[in-house]
Structures are given as C-alpha cells and as structure tokens.
C-alpha positions in Angstrom: -110.0 40.8 50.5 -108.9 43.2 53.1 -110.6 43.2 56.6 -109.2 44.4 60.0 -110.9 42.8 63.0 -110.1 44.4 66.3 -110.7 41.4 69.0 -110.4 41.6 72.7 -109.7 38.0 74.1 -110.0 37.0 77.6 -108.5 33.5 76.9 -105.0 32.7 75.4 -106.2 32.3 71.9 -108.7 32.5 69.1 -110.7 30.2 67.2 -111.7 30.1 63.5 -114.4 28.0 62.0 -117.4 27.8 59.6 -120.8 27.3 61.3 -121.2 23.8 60.2 -118.3 22.8 62.4 -120.0 23.9 65.6 -123.6 23.0 64.7 -123.2 20.2 67.2 -122.4 22.4 70.0 -125.4 23.1 72.2 -126.2 26.7 73.6 -124.4 27.2 77.1 -122.4 24.1 76.6 -118.9 24.0 78.0 -117.4 22.4 74.8 -113.8 23.8 75.9 -113.3 21.8 79.1 -115.2 18.7 77.7 -113.9 18.3 74.3 -111.3 21.0 73.2 -108.9 20.9 76.2 -106.2 18.6 75.5 -103.5 19.0 72.9 -104.8 15.9 71.0 -108.3 17.2 71.0 -107.2 20.8 69.6 -104.9 19.0 67.0 -107.7 16.8 65.8 -109.8 19.7 65.0 -107.0 21.8 63.5 -105.8 19.0 61.3 -109.4 18.6 60.0 -109.8 22.2 59.5 -112.9 22.3 61.6 -112.5 24.3 64.9 -109.1 26.0 64.2 -107.6 26.9 67.5 -104.5 29.3 67.7 -102.8 30.1 70.9 -101.7 33.7 71.3 -100.0 33.1 74.6 -101.8 35.9 76.3 -105.2 37.6 76.7 -105.4 41.2 75.3 -106.4 43.2 72.4 -105.5 42.1 69.0 -106.1 43.3 65.5 -106.6 40.6 63.0 -105.5 41.5 59.5 -107.3 39.2 57.0 -106.0 39.1 53.5 -106.2 36.8 50.3 -103.5 34.8 49.0 -100.1 34.2 50.5 -97.8 36.9 52.0 -94.4 37.7 50.7 -91.8 35.3 51.9 -89.4 38.2 53.0 -92.1 39.3 55.5 -92.4 35.8 56.8 -88.6 35.8 57.4 -88.8 39.0 59.3 -91.8 37.8 61.5 -91.4 36.8 65.1 -94.0 34.0 64.7 -95.2 32.1 61.7 -97.9 29.3 61.3 -99.4 27.5 58.5 -103.1 26.3 59.2 -105.9 25.3 57.1 -109.8 25.6 57.4 -112.8 24.3 55.5 -115.4 27.0 54.8 -119.2 26.2 54.0 -122.0 28.8 53.6 -119.5 31.4 52.7 -118.8 32.2 56.4 -115.6 32.1 58.4 -116.2 33.1 62.1 -113.5 34.3 64.5 -113.8 34.5 68.2 -112.1 34.2 71.7 -111.2 30.5 72.5 -112.9 31.0 75.8 -116.3 31.4 74.1 -116.2 27.6 73.9 -116.7 27.5 77.7 -120.2 29.0 77.6 -121.2 28.4 74.0 -123.5 30.7 72.0 -124.1 30.7 68.3 -124.5 34.5 68.5 -121.5 36.5 67.3 -121.0 40.0 66.1 -121.1 40.5 62.4 -117.7 42.2 62.6 -116.0 38.8 63.4 -117.6 37.0 60.3 -115.5 36.9 57.2 -117.3 36.0 54.1 -115.2 33.6 51.8 -116.0 31.3 49.1 -116.9 27.8 50.0 -114.1 25.4 50.0 -110.6 24.6 51.7 -107.9 27.4 52.6 -104.4 27.3 53.5 -104.0 29.9 56.4 -100.6 31.6 56.7 -100.6 33.3 60.1 -97.8 35.6 61.3 -97.2 38.3 63.9 -94.6 40.4 65.7 -94.6 41.6 69.3 -96.1 45.2 69.5 -93.6 48.1 70.1 -94.4 47.7 73.8 -93.0 44.3 73.6 -96.1 43.2 75.6 -98.0 40.3 74.1 -101.7 41.5 73.4 -101.1 45.2 73.4 -102.9 45.9 70.2 -100.8 43.3 68.5 -101.3 42.7 64.9 -101.9 39.2 63.7 -102.1 38.7 60.0 -104.1 35.9 58.4 -103.6 35.2 54.8 -106.3 32.7 53.1 -105.3 31.0 50.0 -107.9 28.8 48.4 -107.4 25.0 47.7 -108.8 22.2 45.7 -108.7 19.9 48.8 -107.9 20.0 52.4 -104.2 20.2 52.7 -102.5 17.7 55.0 -101.8 19.6 58.3 -100.1 17.7 61.0 -100.2 19.6 64.3 -99.3 17.4 67.1 -100.7 19.9 69.7 -102.1 23.5 69.9 -100.7 25.8 67.1 -98.9 28.6 69.1 -97.6 32.1 68.2 -94.7 31.8 70.4 
C-alpha cells in the first residue's frame, strides 16, 4: 500500500479511527470538549486503538504518507519525531481527519481521507521531520507505517501522543 494524503488541519492534531469506534458520536456533537479533551481521555482511546489522536503541535498543511509494514530503523534513527501507536480496523476502513472535527462531529468524510486496510489490529510507526522551512505544518510530511498483528498490542501512552 502506498497512499499520500494531503490534509489541512485547523487543530493541533489528527485522529485515526475505524467507523465502528465513532458510531456512538451523534451528528453535530461536541465530542472533543466533552470526552476527548483530557490527557487521560485521549490515552484511554489511544491505548485501546479506537480513536487514535496524534498531536502535530501546530495547525497547517501536512502530507500523510501511508505505507505497509515497518520502516527501516536507520530512517527512524534520523527522524526528528518517532511514535508507536496501534489501531483496530473493522469494515476495511481507516479514517484520518483533523482533531477539531470532533468539536462538531459529522460522519461525512472525503473519500481521499479513507484508507482501505484488512480488518484487524495494526501497529503504527509514525515519524516525521520538520520541513525545510523549519516551520511545523508547512507541507510537513508525516509517515505512517501500518503493520498487521494478531491481537491488539499493549500500548501505554499516559497522555496525548505528540510529534514534538
């Protein structure tokens, strides 16, 4: 799999989820301030692989580079930011969107922001470098590698996963 997703975010992060994980959120609901605002609330979702939030540290234009497997360790050693996350995928859909979409929820999403993956659990390796401008969010590339697993890995984030 190789897919690049340009995404403009107004918030300070992105979320990844499979539609089953957000089925309980009502249209126009402010889920962000009610149930996804504290570090503990975010960590609970991240550790279960449901609504996986990732702080970019800034709004801006990002290019998400979606790939299979694990990246070469040498690339990770040379990256400014590296994270390991996990997600559960059902119905062969992984959705990626602006964190602030949780403030006024709608289930509608551009098809370009949906990644087709087999159902199951995935270990996600996230890495990024500041762009040449050294300005976070200035067409910054964020690489997300998805490696399938038999079961949900033990993820232990105590707060919000951050590319900082």
